[in-house]
C-alpha positions as CSV (number, residue, x, y, z in Angstrom):
1,M,11.6,-12.3,-2.4
2,N,13.7,-13.2,-5.5
3,R,13.7,-10.1,-7.7
4,L,12.7,-11.9,-11.1
5,V,9.8,-13.0,-9.0
6,L,9.2,-9.0,-7.8
7,L,9.5,-7.7,-11.2
8,A,7.2,-10.4,-12.6
9,A,4.1,-8.6,-11.7
10,V,5.1,-5.5,-13.7
11,L,3.4,-4.6,-17.2
12,A,4.0,-1.0,-18.5
13,S,4.3,2.7,-17.9
14,L,5.5,6.6,-18.6
15,A,6.6,9.9,-17.3
16,A,9.0,12.5,-16.7
17,C,11.3,13.1,-13.8
18,T,8.8,13.6,-10.9
19,D,9.5,15.8,-7.5
20,P,8.3,13.4,-4.8
21,S,6.5,16.5,-3.1
22,A,4.2,16.2,-6.0
23,V,3.1,12.7,-5.3
24,S,-0.1,12.4,-3.5
25,A,-0.6,11.2,0.1
26,R,-0.7,7.5,0.7
27,R,-4.2,7.8,1.4
28,P,-6.2,8.3,-1.9
29,S,-8.1,11.6,-2.4
30,A,-11.8,11.4,-1.9
31,Q,-13.7,9.7,-5.2
32,A,-16.7,8.5,-6.4
33,V,-17.2,4.8,-6.0
34,S,-19.8,3.2,-8.1
35,A,-21.5,-0.1,-9.4
36,R,-22.3,-1.0,-12.6
37,N,-25.5,-2.8,-13.5
38,P,-24.9,-6.5,-13.5
39,A,-27.3,-7.0,-16.2
40,D,-24.8,-4.9,-18.4
41,A,-22.3,-8.0,-18.3
42,I,-22.1,-10.0,-21.5
43,D,-21.3,-14.1,-20.8
44,L,-19.0,-15.0,-24.0
45,G,-20.3,-18.2,-23.8
46,T,-18.3,-21.4,-24.5
47,L,-17.3,-23.9,-27.7
48,G,-19.3,-26.6,-25.7
49,G,-17.1,-27.2,-22.7
50,N,-17.3,-25.6,-19.3
51,S,-14.2,-22.6,-19.8
52,T,-13.4,-19.9,-21.7
53,T,-10.1,-17.6,-21.6
54,P,-10.5,-14.2,-23.5
55,R,-6.9,-13.0,-24.6
56,A,-7.6,-9.4,-26.5
57,L,-10.2,-7.2,-27.3
58,N,-10.0,-4.6,-30.6
59,N,-11.6,-1.1,-30.6
60,A,-14.9,-2.9,-32.7
61,G,-15.7,-4.8,-29.6
62,Q,-14.2,-8.2,-31.1
63,V,-13.0,-10.5,-28.6
64,V,-10.4,-13.3,-29.2
65,G,-9.2,-16.3,-27.0
66,T,-9.4,-19.8,-26.3
67,S,-12.2,-22.2,-25.1
68,V,-12.7,-25.5,-24.2
69,A,-14.8,-27.6,-26.7
70,A,-17.0,-30.6,-26.2
71,D,-14.3,-33.0,-27.1
72,G,-12.4,-31.2,-24.1
73,Q,-9.6,-29.4,-26.0
74,A,-8.9,-25.9,-26.2
75,H,-9.9,-24.3,-29.4
76,P,-9.3,-20.9,-30.8
77,F,-12.3,-18.5,-31.0
78,V,-13.4,-15.0,-32.1
79,W,-16.5,-13.6,-30.3
80,E,-18.6,-10.6,-32.0
81,A,-22.0,-9.1,-31.5
82,G,-23.2,-12.2,-29.2
83,T,-21.7,-15.1,-31.5
84,M,-18.7,-17.1,-30.5
85,R,-17.3,-18.7,-33.6
86,E,-14.2,-21.1,-33.9
87,L,-11.5,-20.4,-35.9
88,P,-9.7,-23.2,-38.0
89,L,-6.6,-24.8,-37.0
90,L,-3.8,-25.6,-39.4
91,P,-4.8,-28.4,-42.0
92,G,-3.2,-32.0,-42.3
93,T,0.3,-33.0,-40.3
94,R,3.8,-31.6,-40.4
95,P,6.8,-33.5,-41.8
96,G,8.2,-35.9,-39.2
97,I,5.2,-35.4,-36.8
98,P,2.4,-37.6,-37.5
99,F,0.1,-35.9,-35.1
100,P,-3.0,-33.8,-36.5
101,E,-3.8,-30.5,-34.8
102,I,-6.0,-30.7,-31.8
103,G,-6.2,-27.2,-30.3
104,G,-5.3,-23.6,-30.3
105,D,-5.4,-20.2,-28.9
106,A,-6.2,-16.8,-30.6
107,Q,-4.2,-14.3,-28.6
108,A,-4.4,-10.8,-30.5
109,I,-7.0,-9.3,-32.7
110,S,-6.2,-5.9,-34.7
111,N,-8.6,-3.2,-35.2
112,T,-9.1,-4.5,-38.8
113,G,-10.1,-8.0,-37.9
114,L,-6.7,-9.9,-38.2
115,I,-6.0,-12.6,-35.5
116,A,-2.7,-14.1,-34.7
117,G,-2.1,-17.0,-31.9
118,L,-1.3,-20.8,-31.9
119,S,-2.5,-23.8,-33.6
120,Y,-0.8,-27.0,-31.7
121,N,-1.0,-30.9,-31.8
122,R,0.4,-33.2,-29.3
123,Y,3.9,-32.3,-30.1
124,D,4.2,-28.8,-30.4
125,A,2.8,-25.1,-31.1
126,R,2.9,-23.1,-34.3
127,M,2.4,-19.3,-34.7
128,V,-0.4,-18.7,-37.2
129,L,-2.3,-15.6,-38.3
130,W,-6.0,-15.7,-39.3
131,D,-7.5,-13.6,-41.9
132,S,-10.5,-13.9,-44.4
133,T,-9.1,-16.5,-46.3
134,G,-8.0,-19.0,-43.4
135,V,-5.2,-19.5,-41.0
136,H,-1.9,-19.2,-42.4
137,D,1.3,-20.8,-40.8
138,L,4.0,-18.3,-39.6
139,A,7.0,-20.6,-39.2
140,A,9.5,-19.1,-36.6
141,P,12.9,-18.2,-38.0
142,T,14.7,-21.5,-36.4
143,A,15.0,-24.9,-38.0
144,P,11.4,-26.0,-39.0
145,Y,9.9,-28.5,-36.6
146,D,12.3,-28.1,-34.0
147,P,12.3,-31.7,-32.0
148,I,11.7,-29.9,-28.8
149,A,8.2,-28.7,-27.6
150,R,7.4,-24.9,-28.9
151,S,5.1,-22.3,-28.1
152,A,4.6,-18.7,-28.2
153,R,3.0,-15.5,-26.5
154,V,1.7,-12.9,-29.1
155,I,2.5,-9.3,-27.9
156,R,1.1,-7.2,-30.8
157,L,-0.6,-7.5,-34.3
158,T,-0.6,-4.7,-36.2
159,D,-3.6,-3.6,-38.8
160,D,-1.2,-4.6,-41.5
161,G,-0.3,-8.1,-40.2
162,D,2.8,-7.7,-38.8
163,V,3.3,-9.8,-35.4
164,L,5.4,-9.4,-32.5
165,A,5.7,-12.6,-30.5
166,T,8.3,-14.1,-27.8
167,I,9.2,-17.6,-28.6
168,V,9.1,-20.3,-26.0
169,I,11.2,-23.3,-26.4
170,H,10.7,-26.1,-23.7
171,N,14.0,-27.4,-23.5
172,G,14.5,-27.6,-19.9
173,P,13.6,-25.4,-16.8
174,P,13.9,-22.6,-17.5
175,P,12.8,-22.8,-21.0
176,T,14.4,-20.8,-24.0
177,T,12.7,-17.5,-24.7
178,Y,13.5,-14.8,-27.4
179,P,11.5,-12.4,-29.5
180,V,10.6,-12.3,-33.3
181,L,9.0,-9.7,-35.4
182,W,7.1,-10.6,-38.7
183,Q,7.3,-7.5,-41.0
184,G,5.5,-8.1,-44.4
185,G,5.4,-12.0,-43.9
186,V,9.5,-11.9,-43.1
187,A,10.6,-13.1,-39.7
188,L,13.5,-11.1,-37.5
189,R,14.6,-12.7,-34.7
190,L,15.4,-9.8,-32.2
191,A,19.2,-9.7,-30.9
192,P,20.0,-10.0,-27.4
193,L,22.3,-7.9,-25.4
194,Q,24.8,-10.8,-24.9
195,T,25.2,-13.4,-27.5
196,W,24.8,-16.1,-25.1
197,D,21.5,-15.0,-23.7
198,D,18.9,-17.4,-24.5
199,R,15.9,-16.0,-21.8
200,Y,14.9,-12.5,-23.3
201,E,11.4,-11.2,-23.9
202,A,9.5,-8.4,-25.7
203,T,6.6,-6.9,-23.9
204,A,5.5,-4.2,-26.1
205,M,5.6,-2.4,-29.5
206,N,4.5,0.9,-30.7
207,S,2.8,1.9,-34.2
208,R,6.3,2.8,-35.3
209,E,6.9,-1.0,-34.5
210,Q,9.9,0.0,-31.8
211,V,9.9,-2.8,-29.4
212,V,10.8,-3.0,-25.9
213,G,11.3,-5.8,-23.3
214,F,14.0,-7.1,-21.3
215,A,17.3,-8.9,-21.7
216,R,20.0,-10.1,-19.4
217,N,23.2,-8.1,-18.7
218,A,26.6,-9.6,-18.3
219,Y,26.7,-9.9,-14.4
220,S,24.8,-12.4,-12.3
221,Y,24.5,-13.7,-8.7
222,Q,24.8,-17.4,-7.9
223,G,23.7,-18.1,-11.6
224,D,20.7,-15.8,-11.0
225,P,21.0,-13.3,-13.9
226,Y,20.5,-9.7,-13.6
227,R,18.4,-8.0,-16.6
228,H,18.0,-4.7,-17.8
229,P,15.2,-2.9,-19.8
230,V,15.9,-2.7,-23.5
231,R,14.3,-1.0,-26.6
232,W,14.7,-2.4,-30.4
233,D,14.5,0.0,-32.9
234,N,15.0,-1.3,-36.6
235,G,16.5,-4.6,-35.1
236,A,19.2,-3.0,-33.0
237,I,19.3,-3.2,-29.4
238,Q,19.8,-0.7,-26.9
239,D,20.3,-1.1,-23.1
240,L,18.1,1.9,-21.2
241,G,19.9,1.2,-17.7
242,V,18.6,0.7,-14.1
243,F,18.8,3.1,-11.0
244,G,21.4,1.1,-8.8
245,R,24.4,-0.8,-9.0
246,T,25.2,-2.4,-11.9
247,G,28.7,-3.8,-11.1
248,D,30.5,-6.4,-13.1
249,V,30.5,-10.5,-12.7
250,A,32.7,-10.4,-9.9
251,Y,31.2,-7.8,-7.9
252,C,27.4,-9.0,-8.2
253,S,28.4,-12.8,-7.8
254,D,30.2,-12.4,-4.6
255,H,28.4,-9.6,-2.8
256,P,24.5,-9.5,-2.9
257,Y,24.2,-6.8,-0.6
258,P,23.9,-4.0,-1.6
259,Y,21.9,-5.5,-4.6
260,C,22.9,-5.2,-8.2
261,S,19.7,-3.7,-10.0
262,D,17.3,-5.6,-12.4
263,G,14.8,-4.2,-14.2
264,R,12.4,-4.4,-17.7
265,A,10.6,-2.1,-20.0
266,T,6.9,-3.0,-20.1
267,D,5.3,-0.5,-22.3
268,I,6.2,2.3,-25.2
269,N,4.1,4.9,-26.7
270,D,3.8,6.1,-30.2
271,R,6.0,9.1,-29.3
272,G,8.8,6.7,-28.3
273,D,8.6,7.2,-25.0
274,V,9.4,4.0,-22.8
275,V,8.1,2.9,-19.2
276,G,8.9,0.0,-16.8
277,T,10.3,-0.7,-13.7
278,S,14.0,-0.9,-12.1
279,T,15.0,-1.8,-8.6
280,D,17.5,0.3,-6.7
281,T,20.2,-1.2,-4.7
282,N,17.9,-1.9,-1.7
283,N,16.1,-4.0,-3.7
284,I,12.8,-1.6,-4.0
285,A,10.9,-1.2,-7.2
286,H,10.7,2.0,-8.6
287,P,8.6,3.0,-11.9
288,F,10.7,4.8,-14.9
289,L,10.2,6.9,-18.0
290,W,12.9,6.7,-20.5
291,H,12.7,9.8,-22.7
292,D,15.6,11.2,-25.1
293,G,17.9,8.9,-23.3
294,Q,17.4,9.7,-19.9
295,L,16.0,7.2,-17.3
296,Q,13.8,9.1,-14.9
297,D,12.2,7.8,-11.7
298,L,8.5,8.7,-11.5
299,G,8.6,8.8,-7.6
300,V,5.4,7.3,-7.2
301,L,4.9,5.7,-3.6
302,P,8.3,6.5,-2.4
303,G,9.8,3.4,0.2
304,E,7.2,1.1,-1.3
305,N,7.6,-1.1,-4.5
306,A,5.9,0.3,-7.3
307,F,5.4,-1.0,-10.8
308,A,4.4,0.9,-14.0
309,V,1.6,-1.1,-16.4
310,A,0.7,1.3,-19.1
311,I,1.5,4.2,-20.9
312,N,-0.8,6.3,-23.6
313,D,0.1,9.2,-26.2
314,R,-1.1,11.4,-23.7
315,G,1.7,10.7,-21.3
316,Q,-0.6,9.3,-18.8
317,V,1.1,6.2,-16.8
318,A,-0.6,3.7,-14.9
319,G,0.5,1.2,-12.1
320,Y,0.3,-0.1,-8.8
321,G,2.4,-0.7,-5.9
322,G,2.6,-1.1,-2.2
323,P,4.2,-3.5,0.6
324,R,4.6,-7.2,-0.6
325,P,2.6,-8.8,-1.7
326,V,0.8,-6.1,-3.3
327,Q,-2.3,-8.2,-4.2
328,F,-3.3,-8.3,-0.5
329,E,-4.5,-5.4,1.7
330,G,-1.5,-2.9,0.8
331,G,-2.1,-2.8,-2.9
332,Q,-2.5,0.8,-4.2
333,G,-3.2,1.7,-7.8
334,W,-2.1,4.9,-9.4
335,V,-2.1,7.4,-12.5
336,W,1.0,9.5,-12.9
337,D,0.1,12.8,-15.3
338,D,2.1,15.4,-16.1
339,G,4.2,15.2,-12.7
340,A,1.4,14.5,-10.5
341,T,0.2,11.2,-9.3
342,Q,-3.3,10.5,-8.5
343,L,-4.0,7.3,-5.9
344,L,-7.0,5.2,-7.0
345,P,-9.3,4.1,-4.5
346,S,-10.2,0.7,-3.7
347,L,-13.6,-1.4,-3.8
348,G,-13.6,-1.1,-0.1
349,G,-10.6,-3.8,0.6
350,G,-7.6,-2.6,-0.6
351,G,-5.5,-5.0,-2.8
352,T,-5.7,-3.0,-5.9
353,V,-4.1,-4.4,-9.2
354,V,-3.7,-2.3,-12.3
355,T,-3.8,-4.3,-15.7
356,A,-4.4,-2.0,-18.4
357,M,-5.1,1.8,-19.4
358,N,-6.5,3.0,-22.7
359,Q,-5.7,6.3,-24.8
360,R,-8.5,8.4,-23.0
361,G,-7.1,7.1,-19.6
362,D,-9.2,4.8,-18.5
363,V,-7.8,2.3,-15.9
364,V,-8.9,-1.2,-15.4
365,G,-7.7,-4.0,-12.9
366,S,-9.0,-5.5,-10.0
367,S,-9.6,-4.7,-6.1
368,L,-10.9,-6.1,-3.1
369,T,-14.4,-5.3,-1.9
370,A,-15.1,-4.5,1.8
371,A,-16.1,-8.5,1.9
372,G,-12.7,-9.4,0.7
373,E,-14.1,-10.7,-2.8
374,R,-11.8,-9.7,-5.8
375,H,-14.1,-8.0,-8.2
376,A,-12.8,-6.2,-11.7
377,F,-13.0,-2.6,-11.8
378,I,-12.8,0.3,-14.4
379,W,-11.6,4.0,-13.2
380,S,-12.7,6.5,-15.6
381,D,-13.5,10.2,-15.0
382,G,-12.4,10.2,-11.4
383,T,-15.0,7.3,-10.5
384,M,-14.1,3.9,-9.5
385,T,-16.7,1.6,-10.8
386,D,-17.1,-2.1,-9.4
387,L,-18.0,-4.5,-12.5
388,G,-19.3,-7.2,-10.1
389,L,-18.6,-10.9,-10.4
390,G,-20.0,-11.2,-14.1
391,P,-23.3,-13.0,-15.3
392,Q,-22.0,-16.5,-14.1
393,G,-21.1,-15.0,-10.8
394,G,-18.1,-17.3,-9.5
395,G,-15.9,-16.5,-6.7
396,A,-14.0,-13.6,-8.2
397,S,-13.4,-11.5,-11.3
398,I,-10.3,-9.7,-13.0
399,A,-10.4,-7.1,-15.9
400,I,-7.7,-7.5,-18.3
401,A,-8.0,-5.1,-21.1
402,V,-9.9,-1.7,-22.2
403,N,-10.5,-0.7,-25.4
404,A,-10.8,3.0,-26.9
405,R,-14.4,3.5,-26.1
406,G,-14.2,2.1,-22.9
407,D,-15.7,-1.5,-23.0
408,V,-13.8,-3.9,-20.5
409,L,-12.9,-7.4,-21.1
410,G,-12.1,-10.0,-18.2
411,V,-12.9,-13.2,-16.6
412,S,-15.0,-14.4,-13.8
413,G,-14.4,-17.8,-12.2
414,T,-13.0,-19.9,-9.2
415,P,-9.6,-18.7,-8.1
416,L,-7.1,-21.3,-6.9
417,F,-6.0,-19.1,-4.2
418,P,-8.4,-16.7,-2.0
419,R,-7.0,-13.3,-3.6
420,S,-5.6,-14.6,-7.2
421,I,-4.9,-11.8,-9.7
422,S,-3.8,-13.8,-12.9
423,L,-5.7,-15.7,-15.7
424,S,-3.5,-18.9,-14.6
425,E,-4.9,-18.9,-11.1
426,F,-8.5,-19.4,-12.2
427,R,-10.5,-22.9,-13.0
428,P,-12.5,-22.5,-14.7
429,T,-13.2,-19.4,-16.4
430,R,-15.7,-17.5,-18.4
431,G,-15.1,-14.6,-20.6
432,V,-16.8,-11.5,-19.7
433,L,-17.5,-8.2,-21.8
434,W,-18.7,-5.1,-19.6
435,P,-19.7,-2.9,-22.4
436,R,-19.7,1.0,-22.1
437,H,-22.8,2.7,-22.5
């Protein structure tokens, strides 16, 4: 498997140097598995069509995303206290583009109710911010209305309205990508490791607006670039390093075995601790903690691929791993805490994939039941809870976010493949909120 595909499953994590002897056995310790009352699940509804895709949840229980309306187009929405409200698109047309806005996608919401996402026409998409006064265009720091289709993925929206996003310009396969940080309304394109890099991305930002992600290093094999985890602080980029061989252009181009290492940072907490994943020279993925300038292997699931997904301010790291492909029977969720690894139980069939963790250590994701269905779950206080398929039923459900009080956001729908694990593999989808009682 191509190492970039391998690392694409990664999301985030934290930790310190771990003695492998402190890692739990491959079998999870005995823990309770329960089921939440299906009546607790809330269907977010739609804007008139047959599909809703939620994107984000704040601590007040507000949800944003995109929903198909009666016109067949996807429109941005905010959901609160049982009501879904459509968000406005940019008005009018743009210079040189005689097409009106037809749709949008709300991708992030702050705890103060600010919303960031996209408004788009038939030609391209624009980054926008919604507040109490309406919708505002956040022009990317490139030539306005670039004559190439453009999109974006919002990574973080602060309570003050600062926005971190990865800009995507569809100028050929693969597209150009780069991160942009809007601070006080001023856009800054974050720098790459190499001036020629046109495919680097941000993945997370803490409250100090330190950003992490990945960027291409100076070596490659057959035109396939190796990436390194990076951190941006006040606009300056730092290479955090990898576990295995880095080599030079000649070595990595001519000799793929042993592998040169690849990696990415996936999360950062408010202390500045960074987590992510790096391959070694055997192309095995290891979760890492970067702390005080040192890259440390967490020692989780020795000999198997393990991916760090999230880190909180308590220093807990959550992730998953196992034999490839991990979404099948071999998938194993885990939590690393103060040098010890706790393996999570599955819902009866293995295939556990972790997607998010909150500050109190609640972990969410999806896992296979004994019958082979993929269900959303929350692991909290030692108990694994099956969240079921949601009020609309469907073939599978997945959890994508959990807020500070333990409300879980996810989707229910029909997977394109029997054990699909991402939103892009569900058609159609319905947004589901599982409130914590």
